[in-house]
C-alpha positions in Angstrom: 1.5 38.4 37.0 1.0 40.7 34.0 3.9 42.8 32.7 3.9 45.9 30.5 5.1 45.0 27.1 8.5 46.8 27.4 9.7 45.4 30.8 9.1 41.6 30.5 11.9 39.6 32.2 13.8 37.5 29.7 13.4 34.4 31.8 9.7 35.0 32.5 7.7 32.3 30.8 7.3 28.5 31.1 5.2 27.7 28.1 4.2 24.2 27.1 2.5 23.0 23.9 0.9 19.6 24.2 -0.8 17.2 21.7 -2.4 13.9 22.4 0.9 12.1 22.2 3.8 14.5 22.5 5.0 18.0 23.3 5.2 20.5 20.5 7.8 23.3 20.8 9.3 25.4 18.1 12.8 24.3 19.2 14.6 26.6 16.8 12.8 29.7 18.2 13.5 31.6 21.4 10.0 33.1 21.1 7.1 31.4 19.4 5.3 34.7 18.5 8.0 36.0 16.2 8.5 34.9 12.6 11.8 33.1 12.1 12.5 30.6 9.3 13.4 27.1 10.6 17.1 26.4 9.8 17.4 23.6 7.3 20.2 22.0 5.3 20.8 23.1 1.7 19.8 20.5 -0.9 20.9 20.9 -4.5 18.4 19.8 -7.2 20.1 20.4 -10.5 20.8 24.1 -10.7 18.4 24.9 -7.9 19.3 25.0 -4.2 16.5 24.4 -1.7 16.5 25.1 2.0 19.1 27.0 4.0 18.7 30.8 3.5 17.4 30.4 0.0 13.8 31.6 -0.7 10.8 29.4 -0.4 10.7 27.6 -3.8 7.6 27.4 -5.8 6.6 24.2 -7.7 3.8 22.5 -9.6 3.0 19.3 -11.3 2.1 18.7 -15.0 -1.3 17.2 -15.6 -0.5 16.0 -19.2 0.1 12.4 -20.1 3.8 12.1 -19.7 3.9 10.0 -22.9 2.4 13.0 -24.8 5.8 14.7 -25.1 4.9 17.8 -27.1 2.0 18.8 -24.8 4.1 18.0 -21.7 6.9 20.2 -22.9 4.5 23.0 -23.8 2.8 22.8 -20.5 6.1 22.7 -18.6 7.2 25.9 -20.3 3.9 27.6 -19.4 4.5 26.6 -15.7 8.1 27.9 -15.9 6.9 31.2 -17.5 4.4 31.6 -14.6 7.4 31.5 -12.2 7.9 27.9 -11.0 11.2 26.7 -9.7 10.6 23.0 -10.2 8.1 20.9 -12.2 7.0 17.3 -11.4 5.7 14.7 -13.8 3.8 11.5 -13.1 6.0 8.5 -13.9 3.9 5.3 -13.7 6.3 2.9 -15.5 9.4 2.5 -17.7 7.7 3.9 -20.7 7.0 7.2 -18.8 10.7 7.3 -17.7 11.8 7.2 -21.4 9.3 9.9 -22.2 10.4 12.0 -19.3 14.0 11.6 -20.5 13.0 13.0 -23.9 11.0 15.8 -22.2 14.1 16.7 -20.2 16.3 16.8 -23.3 13.8 18.8 -25.3 13.5 21.4 -22.5 17.3 21.8 -22.4 17.4 22.2 -26.2 14.9 25.0 -25.7 17.2 26.6 -23.1 14.9 25.7 -20.2 17.0 24.3 -17.4 14.3 24.0 -14.7 14.8 20.8 -12.5 12.3 18.0 -13.2 11.0 15.6 -10.6 9.6 12.1 -11.3 6.6 11.1 -9.3 6.7 7.4 -8.5 4.2 5.1 -6.8 4.2 1.3 -6.5 7.3 0.5 -8.5 10.8 0.9 -7.0 12.4 -0.2 -10.3 10.9 2.8 -12.0 12.4 5.0 -9.3 15.8 3.5 -10.0 15.7 4.3 -13.7 14.1 7.8 -13.3 16.9 8.8 -10.9 19.3 8.4 -13.8 17.5 11.0 -16.0 16.0 13.7 -13.9 17.2 15.9 -11.0 14.7 14.6 -8.4 12.6 11.6 -7.7 9.6 11.5 -5.4 8.8 8.2 -3.7 5.9 7.3 -1.4 6.9 5.2 1.7 3.4 3.8 1.8 3.8 1.9 -1.5 7.6 1.9 -2.2 8.1 -1.8 -1.5 4.6 -3.2 -1.1 1.2 -2.0 -2.4 -1.6 -0.7 -0.2 -3.9 -3.5 0.9 -7.5 -3.1 1.9 -7.7 -6.2 4.2 -5.4 -5.6 7.1 -4.0 -8.4 9.2 -5.1 -8.5 12.8 -1.7 -7.7 14.1 2.0 -7.4 13.3 4.4 -9.1 15.7 7.5 -7.1 16.5 9.5 -9.6 14.5 7.2 -9.2 11.4 7.3 -5.5 11.8 11.1 -5.5 11.8 11.3 -7.9 8.9 9.2 -5.6 6.7 11.6 -2.8 7.6 14.6 -4.8 6.6 12.9 -5.4 3.2 12.4 -1.7 2.8 16.0 -1.1 3.8 17.4 -3.7 1.4 15.4 -2.2 -1.5 15.9 1.5 -0.6 19.8 1.5 -0.3 20.4 0.5 -3.9 18.1 3.4 -5.0 20.1 5.8 -2.8 23.3 4.5 -4.4 21.9 5.3 -7.9 21.0 8.8 -6.6 24.5 9.3 -5.3 26.1 8.3 -8.5 23.8 10.7 -10.5 23.6 13.6 -8.0 19.9 13.1 -7.8 17.8 14.5 -5.0 14.8 12.6 -3.6 11.5 13.6 -1.9 10.1 11.3 0.7 6.5 12.1 0.2 4.1 10.7 2.9 0.4 11.0 2.2 -2.4 10.6 4.7 -4.5 7.8 3.4 -1.7 5.9 1.6 0.2 4.5 4.6 1.4 0.9 4.3 -0.5 -2.0 5.7 2.2 -2.4 8.4 2.0 1.3 9.5 -1.8 1.3 9.5 -1.8 -1.8 11.6 0.4 -0.4 14.3 -0.4 3.4 14.1 -3.7 3.7 12.3 -4.3 6.4 9.7 -2.8 9.1 12.0 -0.3 11.9 12.0 1.9 9.7 14.2 1.7 6.9 11.6 2.8 9.4 8.9 5.8 10.5 11.0 6.9 6.9 11.7 6.6 6.0 8.1 8.8 9.0 7.2 11.4 8.5 9.9 12.2 4.9 8.8 13.3 6.2 5.5 15.2 9.2 7.0 17.1 6.8 9.4 18.2 4.8 6.3 19.3 8.0 4.6 21.3 9.0 7.6 23.0 5.6 7.9 23.9 5.8 4.2 25.1 9.4 4.5 22.6 10.5 1.9 21.8 14.2 2.3 19.9 15.2 -0.8 16.5 14.7 0.9 13.3 16.8 0.9 10.3 15.7 2.9 6.5 16.2 2.5 3.6 15.2 4.8 0.4 15.8 3.0 -3.3 15.4 3.6 -6.5 16.9 2.3 -7.5 17.5 6.0 -5.7 20.7 6.9 -5.6 19.9 10.6 -4.1 16.5 9.9 -1.6 18.0 7.5 -0.5 20.7 10.1 -0.3 18.2 12.9 1.8 15.7 10.9 4.3 18.4 9.8 4.6 19.8 13.3 5.2 16.3 14.8 7.7 15.5 12.1 9.6 18.7 12.7 9.7 18.1 16.5 10.9 14.6 15.9 13.6 15.7 13.4 14.8 18.5 15.7 15.1 16.0 18.6 17.3 13.8 16.4 19.3 16.6 14.9 17.9 16.3 11.5 17.3 19.4 9.4 16.0 18.3 6.0 14.0 20.8 4.0 10.2 20.5 3.9 7.8 20.6 1.0 4.4 21.8 2.1 1.0 21.2 0.4 -2.6 20.4 1.0 -3.6 17.5 -1.2 -6.9 17.6 -3.1 -7.6 21.1 -2.0 -10.1 21.6 -4.9 -10.6 24.6 -7.2 -11.7 28.2 -7.0 -12.2 29.8 -3.6 -12.2 26.5 -1.7 -8.9 25.4 -3.1 -7.2 28.7 -2.4 -8.5 29.1 1.2 -7.8 25.5 2.1 -4.3 25.7 0.8 -3.7 29.0 2.6 -4.9 27.6 5.9 -2.7 24.6 5.8 0.4 25.9 4.1 0.1 29.4 5.5 -0.1 28.2 9.1 3.2 26.3 8.8 5.0 29.0 6.8 4.0 31.5 9.5 5.7 29.2 12.1 8.8 29.3 10.0 8.3 25.8 8.6 8.7 25.1 4.9 11.2 25.4 2.1 9.1 24.7 -0.9 5.4 24.8 -1.6 2.9 23.4 -4.1 -0.6 24.7 -4.1 -2.7 21.8 -5.5 -5.6 23.3 -7.4 -8.0 21.4 -9.7 -7.2 23.9 -12.4 -4.4 24.2 -15.0 -1.1 23.9 -13.2 0.2 27.2 -14.2 -2.7 28.8 -12.3 -1.2 27.4 -9.1 2.0 29.5 -9.4 0.7 33.0 -8.7 -1.3 31.7 -5.7 1.8 30.0 -4.3 4.0 33.1 -4.9 1.4 35.3 -3.2 1.3 33.0 -0.2 5.1 32.7 0.1 5.7 36.5 -0.4 3.0 37.4 2.1 4.8 35.4 4.8 8.3 36.6 3.8 7.4 40.2 4.4 7.3 39.4 8.2 11.1 39.1 8.4 12.6 41.4 11.0 9.2 42.6 12.3 8.9 44.4 15.6 9.4 41.8 18.3 6.4 40.4 20.2 6.6 39.2 23.8 4.0 37.4 25.9 2.8 39.8 28.6 2.3 37.2 31.4 4.9 35.6 33.7 2.6 32.7 34.6 3.4 29.2 33.4 0.6 27.6 31.3 -0.1 24.8 28.9 -1.7 24.8 25.4 -3.6 21.7 24.4 -3.1 21.8 20.6 -6.3 20.8 18.6 -8.3 21.1 21.8 -10.6 24.1 22.2 -9.6 26.8 24.5 -11.9 27.0 27.5 -14.2 30.1 27.5 -17.4 31.0 29.1 -20.6 31.2 27.1 -22.4 34.4 26.2 -25.5 33.6 24.2 -24.2 31.6 21.2 -20.7 32.8 21.6 -18.0 30.8 23.4 -18.2 27.6 25.4 -19.1 24.7 23.2 -20.8 26.8 20.5 -19.5 26.7 16.9 -17.5 29.8 16.0 -19.7 32.7 15.0 -19.4 35.0 12.0 -19.7 38.8 12.2 -20.1 40.8 9.0 -21.0 44.2 7.7 -24.6 44.4 6.4 -24.9 41.9 3.6 -27.5 40.0 1.6 -25.9 36.7 0.6 -27.8 34.1 -1.5 -27.0 31.2 0.8 -24.9 32.4 3.8 -26.1 34.4 6.8 -23.9 36.0 9.4 -24.6 35.5 13.1 -24.0 39.1 13.9 -23.9 42.3 11.9 -21.6 45.3 12.5 -23.7 48.4 11.9 -23.4 52.0 13.1 -20.7 51.1 15.7 -22.9 48.4 17.2 -23.2 44.7 16.9 -26.7 43.4 16.0 -27.6 39.7 16.5 -29.7 37.7 14.2 -32.5 38.1 16.8 -32.3 41.9 16.6 -30.4 42.4 19.8 -28.2 45.5 19.8 -24.9 45.6 21.6 -22.6 48.6 21.9 -18.9 48.3 20.9 -16.5 49.5 23.6 -12.9 50.5 23.5 -10.4 49.8 26.3 -10.9 53.4 27.6 -14.7 53.3 28.2 -14.8 49.5 28.9 -13.3 50.0 32.3 -16.3 52.0 33.4 -19.0 50.3 31.3 -22.3 49.3 33.0 -23.7 47.3 30.0 -24.8 43.7 30.6 -23.1 42.3 27.5 -20.1 44.1 26.1 -18.2 43.8 22.8 -14.7 45.1 23.4 -12.7 46.1 20.4 -9.0 46.1 21.1 -5.5 45.0 20.1 -2.6 43.4 21.9 -0.7 46.6 22.7 -3.7 47.8 24.6 -3.8 44.8 26.9 -2.8 45.6 30.5 -3.4 44.7 34.1 -6.5 46.8 34.5 -8.1 45.3 31.4 -7.3 41.7 32.5 -8.8 42.4 35.9 -12.0 43.8 34.4 -12.3 40.9 32.0 -12.0 38.4 34.8 -14.7 40.2 36.9 -17.1 40.8 34.0 -18.0 37.5 32.3 -20.3 39.1 29.8 -17.6 40.5 27.6 -16.6 39.4 24.1 -13.3 40.6 22.6 -13.1 41.8 19.0 -9.3 41.2 18.6 -7.8 43.4 16.0 -4.2 43.7 14.9 -2.1 45.9 12.6 1.1 44.1 13.4 3.2 42.9 10.4 3.0 39.4 12.0 -0.7 39.3 12.8 -0.6 35.6 13.6 2.1 36.1 16.2 0.4 39.1 17.9 -3.1 37.5 18.1 -1.5 34.3 19.4 0.3 36.3 22.1 -2.9 38.0 23.1 -4.8 34.8 23.5 -2.0 33.0 25.2 -1.7 35.9 27.7 -5.4 35.5 28.5 -4.8 31.8 29.1 -1.7 32.4 31.3 -3.8 34.8 33.3 -6.7 32.3 33.6 -9.0 34.6 31.8 -11.7 32.8 29.9 -13.1 35.7 27.9 -14.3 34.6 24.4 -12.3 36.1 21.5 -13.5 37.0 18.0 -10.5 36.9 15.7 -10.7 40.0 13.4 -8.8 40.6 10.2 -8.7 44.0 8.6 -7.5 44.3 4.9 -7.4 46.8 2.0 -7.6 44.3 -0.9 -9.1 45.1 -4.3 -8.4 41.5 -5.5 -10.5 38.7 -4.1 -7.8 36.1 -4.5 -5.4 38.2 -2.4 -8.0 38.6 0.3 -8.6 34.8 0.3 -5.0 34.0 0.7 -4.0 36.6 3.2 -7.0 36.3 5.5 -6.9 32.4 5.5 -3.2 32.5 6.2 -3.6 34.9 9.1 -6.7 33.5 10.7 -6.9 29.9 9.7 -4.3 28.6 12.2 -6.1 30.4 15.1 -9.1 28.2 14.4 -7.1 25.0 13.6 -5.7 25.4 17.1 -9.2 26.1 18.5 -8.2 29.4 20.0 -11.0 31.7 18.8 -14.8 31.8 19.1 -15.6 33.7 16.0 -14.4 35.6 13.0 -14.8 39.1 11.6 -13.3 40.1 8.3 -13.3 43.7 7.3 -12.0 44.7 3.9 -11.9 48.3 2.8 -11.0 47.5 -0.8 -13.5 46.9 -3.7 -14.1 43.2 -2.9 -17.9 42.8 -2.3 -19.2 42.3 1.2 -20.9 39.1 -0.2 -17.5 37.8 -1.2 -16.0 38.8 2.2 -18.7 36.8 4.0 -18.0 33.8 1.8 -14.3 34.0 2.7 -15.2 34.1 6.4 -17.3 30.9 6.2 -14.6 29.4 3.9 -11.9 29.9 6.5 -14.0 28.2 9.2 -14.8 25.3 7.0 -11.2 24.8 5.8 -10.1 24.9 9.5 -12.7 22.2 10.2 -14.5 24.1 12.9 -17.8 25.0 11.1 -19.4 23.5 8.1 -21.6 25.7 5.9 -21.4 24.0 2.5 -20.6 20.8 0.6 -16.9 20.0 0.8 -15.3 18.8 -2.5 -12.0 16.9 -2.1 -10.7 17.0 -5.7 -7.2 16.3 -6.9 -5.3 18.7 -9.2 -5.0 16.0 -12.0 -1.9 14.6 -13.6 -0.9 12.2 -16.3 -2.7 9.4 -14.5 -6.1 11.1 -14.6 -8.7 9.0 -16.2 -11.3 11.6 -17.2 -11.7 15.3 -18.0 -11.3 16.5 -14.4 -12.3 20.1 -14.5 -15.5 19.4 -16.4 -16.5 16.6 -14.1 -15.8 18.7 -11.0 -18.0 21.5 -12.4 -20.8 19.0 -13.2 -20.7 17.4 -9.7 -20.6 20.8 -8.0 -23.5 22.0 -10.0 -25.7 19.1 -8.9 -24.5 18.7 -5.3 -23.4 22.1 -3.9 -26.6 22.3 -1.9 -25.8 19.2 0.2 -24.3 21.1 3.2 -22.0 19.1 5.3 -21.4 16.3 2.8 -17.9 15.5 1.7 -17.4 14.3 -1.9 -14.1 13.1 -3.3 -13.4 13.6 -7.0 -10.2 11.8 -7.8 -8.5 11.3 -11.2 -7.1 7.8 -10.5 -6.7 5.0 -8.0 -3.3 6.4 -6.8 -5.0 9.5 -5.4 -8.3 7.7 -4.9 -9.6 5.9 -1.8 -6.6 6.8 0.4 -6.4 10.5 -0.3 -10.1 11.0 0.0 -10.0 9.3 3.4 -12.5 11.9 4.9 -15.0 11.8 2.1 -18.5 10.5 2.4 -18.7 9.6 -1.3 -16.1 9.2 -3.9 -15.8 9.5 -7.7 -12.6 7.8 -8.8 -11.1 7.2 -12.2 -10.7 3.5 -12.7 -9.7 3.3 -16.4 -10.0 5.5 -19.5 -13.7 6.3 -19.7 -14.5 4.3 -16.5 -15.2 5.4 -13.0 -15.6 3.6 -9.7 -18.0 5.0 -7.0 -17.3 4.8 -3.3 -19.3 5.1 -0.1 -16.6 6.2 2.4 -13.8 3.5 1.9 -16.0 1.0 0.2 -16.1 0.7 -3.6 -19.8 0.0 -4.3 -19.7 0.3 -8.2 -16.8 -0.5 -10.4 -16.1 0.6 -14.0 -19.2 2.8 -14.5 -19.1 4.4 -17.9 -18.0 8.0 -17.5 -21.1 9.4 -19.3 -23.3 7.8 -16.6 -21.1 8.2 -13.6 -22.3 11.6 -12.3 -25.9 10.5 -12.2 -24.9 7.2 -10.7 -23.2 9.1 -7.9 -26.4 11.1 -7.2 -28.3 7.8 -7.2 -25.8 6.4 -4.6 -26.2 9.5 -2.4 -30.0 9.2 -2.6 -29.9 5.4 -1.9 -28.1 6.1 1.4 -30.5 8.8 2.5 -28.1 11.8 2.2 -29.9 13.5 -0.7 -32.1 16.5 -0.4 -33.6 18.7 -3.0 -32.2 22.1 -3.6 -34.2 25.1 -2.3 -34.7 27.6 -5.2 
């Protein structure tokens, strides 16, 4: 039964969200279509409070060598001046802890009181010492007690699994006691691709495994009454990152845990790719009310990350107290997250087809839209011309194939009935609501509740004169619609001065970042830090220049072994810093060449791609 928007009964809907393993519900919300920040505990980090009703905090990570104290201090001040609330430094060993101590003191002498975080991998002893000198310590559950092994055992018995947990507990509790004594906060930072051998053995490299890895540490924190905890669940795969965070939030809510969450997409890359990928992953969760601090990981100077993160956070915050959105159907229904919504097929739209791209007339060097919006008609790549209807003339239309441009407030019983009887209609779904994600979601869910399988083109209309703003806002609004496989196409319309060519590139970029359509090479590149073994930005530029024509290929460019094979888990090929001036090359998870001189490594990477049959010459 379809209700007018203003008379929906309060008890009307039974709505279920399902994943492959569990049910996902925004438990803190009475209505999933309205923006509301997830309530979290307040965590003090030095002079900074994170969580609760405090703003989403912005942070970055230095990419200097931590032992280079002068450059580290200078870079930290640049990050602070850009607007960061917290800065993290890589802390590999005891020497780096001593350097970080001096950096901390020097910043205070310069009247800079920003909290510092030590980033620890592989060495719990380093974490113990760092906790005595900085406001926050990040640990990775995947390598806190034991390192990551490449050769997995065939199985872990329940006894062996529990014994390993007891080892973790015995080592973790003393660290928590040090943090208590020094008022130090911690981040439990789980990364896809760096789960422990034990977790991989039982759960695989999955979102569920990431959640289980995190929950072990949270249970210990609760047993020890340690509350200064922030959590992150990161991946370079936006779908994996979103899924892991959603599952963790559900799990924490079910156990009455309310720790703040740090959001980020690892190895997002640089330029347009890095911005769109970050906005898809981080923006999707912020729009659901999840997230208390964010870091946009760009393979650029760290201070460049701050304006992007601030734009993203501010764009979401503007949705507070927006006009309420209600589902218009009283019918119960289920949503299979990460499974495509069932729609009928019209030509190359809907069904099992990849999402299409609609654009204004454009002549792009490498990208071609599937349909062109021209003179109030839609023109296919085959030259077919389709009229665009409005709800008023749609009800009496006699056309064979119809494009119906409409928004959620226009949806009513007559429209639904006509859609169900005319299976040659494609909806161009527009929205001018302050919460565009919520309104488009409510529209599509209403169709699902009414058993209406009409394909939907998600449209975004903007007035941006700045390309970066368009990238961030459109990817935030539309990315999650595709991550959840709810739309069959995209149409971006920008009335600002951004070129139509750039708008088209953003459209394809959103689909690729959401992992529903591949149109170019994907570069999984880390932002760099003090562990980076080569000049990252120059290498990325060189590899891109030589391989950007290899559409569909995923190439990981990682500064060191910590963010190497694990974090580029989805890559077809990898370029990983092994030592100063040395690079290791990977084919998927296998290291095929070790310690290649850096000056030869890019060409060796190309040789590796050619040897495996994945090379093709660029078309000029």
